[in-house]
N, C-alpha and C positions, 0 to 999 in steps of 0.2 A: 287891650285899650288904655293906654296909659294916661292921656289927656282927652278924650274925645268923650262927651258925655249926650247922652240923650235926653231933651227936654220934653216933658209929657203934659200937656194939658188937658185933664181929664175929666169929660162933661157928659151930659145926661146924652145928647144926641151927636156928639161927635169926639174926637182925639185930635188935639193938637201935637203935632210932633216938632222937634226942632231940634238941631244939633249945635253944642259949643265945643270951644277948646277951653280947657284949663290951663293956664301958663303963667306959671309964676305968682300964682293966687288971684290971676286975672280969669276973670269969664268972657272971655270974645265970640261972641254970637257966629256960627260959619252960615248956617242957612236962615230964612225966614221959617215960620210957622206954616205948617200944610196939615190942613184938618181932613180927616178920613171920617168918613168914608163919601164926604164931599168932593172931596178929589182922589186922586190918584197918589198920595202923599210917599207911598214907598220908592214909587217912579221918579219923583220929584227928587227926593234926597238921593236918590242913588245918582240920578244927574248929577246934581250939586258936587256931591262926593267925587263923582269922577273927574270933575272939573278942577279938582283940587290936588295934584300931582305929588303932592307932599306928602300927601296920607297914604300910608301901605296899604296895600291891597288888602292883607290881613285885616287890617285895623277896619276897611271900610266892610268888608264881608260881616265881621264881628257886629259891627253895628246895623247893617241891615237887617240880619238874622234876630238883634234886640228889637227892633222896629216890629219885625213880623212878632216876637212872642208880646211885646205889648198890646198890639191889635188884637191876636187871640185872646189875652186876658180881658181886653175891654169888652170882646165881643161875649165871652164868658159871662163877665159881669151884668153885662144887658140880659141874657139868660136869666141869671140868679134873679136880678131886680124884678123881672116878670114874675117871676116865683115869687116874689114878695121877701127875698133872702138878701140881707146888705152884705156888701162887699167890703172888707177892711183892709186898710193898707198893709197891716201886718201879714194879711193873706196872699199878698202877691210876691211873685218871686222873681224878680227882673233882675234884682241884681245893684250891687254900687254906684254902676254907671247912668243910673237913670233918677233923673229928680221928676217927680210928680208932683203938679199942683193941681188944687180943685177936688183931691178924693178924700173923704173923711172917714 
């Protein structure tokens, strides 16, 4: 994924997910934020990416897999927080194509 980046708003009760494109130093929003588990964020992002034929299939698949990874990490962190264990940004293994906001 050269130019696509997953923007994550990490909240206690939900996870906001949006896709941005980095072009020549500019960040261009490609999707709105979708909040999971309030909505079917993965499906909504897939639909939006499918409507942009200029995004290669391989990048779409990688990004959607990344969305699943973030969702799994968020669920895991909620389980850990219920056990009074704090989750730190350094412990997340999501890669360079993810910007996380709201996690200390």
